[in-house]
C-alpha positions as CSV (number, residue, x, y, z in Angstrom):
1,M,3.4,-20.4,-55.2
2,R,4.1,-16.5,-54.9
3,R,0.6,-16.1,-53.0
4,L,1.7,-19.4,-50.1
5,M,5.0,-17.8,-49.5
6,F,3.7,-14.4,-49.1
7,V,1.2,-15.7,-46.4
8,T,3.6,-17.4,-44.8
9,G,6.0,-15.0,-44.6
10,M,2.9,-12.9,-42.9
11,L,1.9,-15.9,-40.5
12,V,5.8,-16.1,-39.5
13,A,5.8,-11.8,-38.9
14,A,2.5,-12.0,-37.2
15,L,4.1,-14.7,-34.7
16,V,7.3,-13.1,-34.5
17,S,5.8,-9.9,-33.4
18,G,2.9,-11.5,-31.3
19,G,5.5,-13.0,-29.5
20,I,8.0,-10.1,-28.8
21,S,4.7,-8.5,-27.8
22,A,4.1,-10.8,-25.4
23,L,7.9,-10.8,-24.0
24,A,7.2,-6.9,-23.4
25,Q,4.1,-7.1,-21.4
26,S,5.5,-9.8,-19.1
27,E,8.6,-7.5,-19.0
28,K,6.3,-4.3,-17.7
29,A,5.0,-6.6,-15.6
30,A,8.0,-7.8,-13.8
31,A,9.3,-4.4,-13.9
32,A,5.7,-2.8,-11.9
33,P,5.6,-1.5,-8.3
34,K,3.8,-4.7,-6.2
35,A,0.5,-4.0,-5.4
36,R,0.7,-2.8,-1.5
37,T,-1.4,-4.6,1.1
38,T,-3.8,-3.1,2.6
39,A,-4.9,-2.9,6.1
40,T,-7.9,-5.0,7.6
41,A,-9.8,-5.6,10.7
42,S,-7.8,-9.0,11.7
43,A,-4.6,-7.3,11.1
44,P,-5.2,-3.6,12.3
45,V,-2.6,-1.3,11.8
46,N,-0.9,0.2,15.0
47,L,-1.1,4.0,15.2
48,N,1.9,4.2,17.8
49,A,4.1,2.1,16.0
50,A,3.8,2.0,12.2
51,S,6.1,3.4,9.6
52,V,5.0,5.7,6.5
53,A,4.6,3.0,4.3
54,Q,2.5,0.9,7.3
55,L,0.1,3.7,7.5
56,Q,-0.2,4.1,3.7
57,T,-2.0,0.5,3.3
58,L,-4.8,2.4,5.2
59,P,-7.5,3.4,3.0
60,G,-7.7,7.1,2.1
61,V,-4.6,7.4,3.3
62,G,-1.9,9.0,1.4
63,A,2.2,9.6,2.1
64,S,1.5,13.4,3.2
65,T,-1.6,11.9,5.8
66,A,1.3,9.0,6.8
67,Q,3.8,11.3,7.3
68,R,1.7,14.4,9.4
69,I,0.0,11.2,11.5
70,V,4.1,10.2,12.3
71,E,5.0,13.4,13.0
72,H,1.9,14.2,15.1
73,R,3.3,11.1,17.0
74,Q,6.8,11.7,17.2
75,K,5.8,15.3,18.6
76,N,2.9,14.4,20.7
77,G,3.9,10.8,22.1
78,P,1.9,8.1,21.5
79,F,-1.6,8.0,20.6
80,K,-4.0,7.1,23.7
81,K,-6.7,6.2,22.1
82,I,-7.7,6.4,18.1
83,E,-10.2,8.6,18.0
84,E,-6.7,11.2,18.4
85,L,-6.2,10.4,14.8
86,M,-9.2,12.9,13.7
87,N,-6.5,15.8,15.4
88,I,-4.8,14.9,12.5
89,K,-5.0,17.4,9.0
90,G,-7.0,15.6,6.6
91,I,-8.8,13.3,8.8
92,G,-12.1,13.8,9.6
93,E,-15.2,12.1,11.3
94,K,-15.7,10.5,8.1
95,S,-12.6,9.3,6.9
96,F,-11.9,8.6,10.5
97,L,-15.3,5.7,10.9
98,K,-14.3,3.7,8.0
99,L,-10.7,3.5,9.5
100,K,-11.7,3.0,12.8
101,P,-11.8,-1.0,12.6
102,L,-8.4,-1.3,10.8
103,I,-6.2,0.4,13.7
104,T,-4.8,0.4,16.9
105,V,-3.2,1.9,19.5
106,A,-1.6,-0.7,21.0
107,A,1.1,0.1,23.0
108,E,5.0,-0.7,21.0
109,K,6.6,-3.8,21.7
110,A,9.8,-1.5,23.6
111,D,7.0,-0.6,26.0
112,R,5.5,-3.3,26.9
113,A,9.1,-5.3,27.4
114,G,9.5,-2.6,29.9
115,E,6.7,-3.0,31.9
116,Q,7.0,-7.0,31.9
117,K,9.6,-6.4,33.9
């Protein structure tokens, strides 16, 4: 009888701790930041309008490179062609070739609205 009680107690303890562990895992998953989306050829990132966060969706572009792109745009005006991206520190020809299908330099919406008048 003691053995049966002991085994039953161990089973209950295992089930309870497993439930707590599963609950802790689900809480961690809920608290974890959402995976950022990545740029695609069908939805390219506009270098002239993208925020730092949007630029970070490009492969190999981290926070500091994205910030340099925005600063370059603010200092020098909008990009006229995508190849100008290679003027940014940290983006060489090899990186540019990976980014090329994922970027565009379309005029900003505000500029287009002004042109339509």
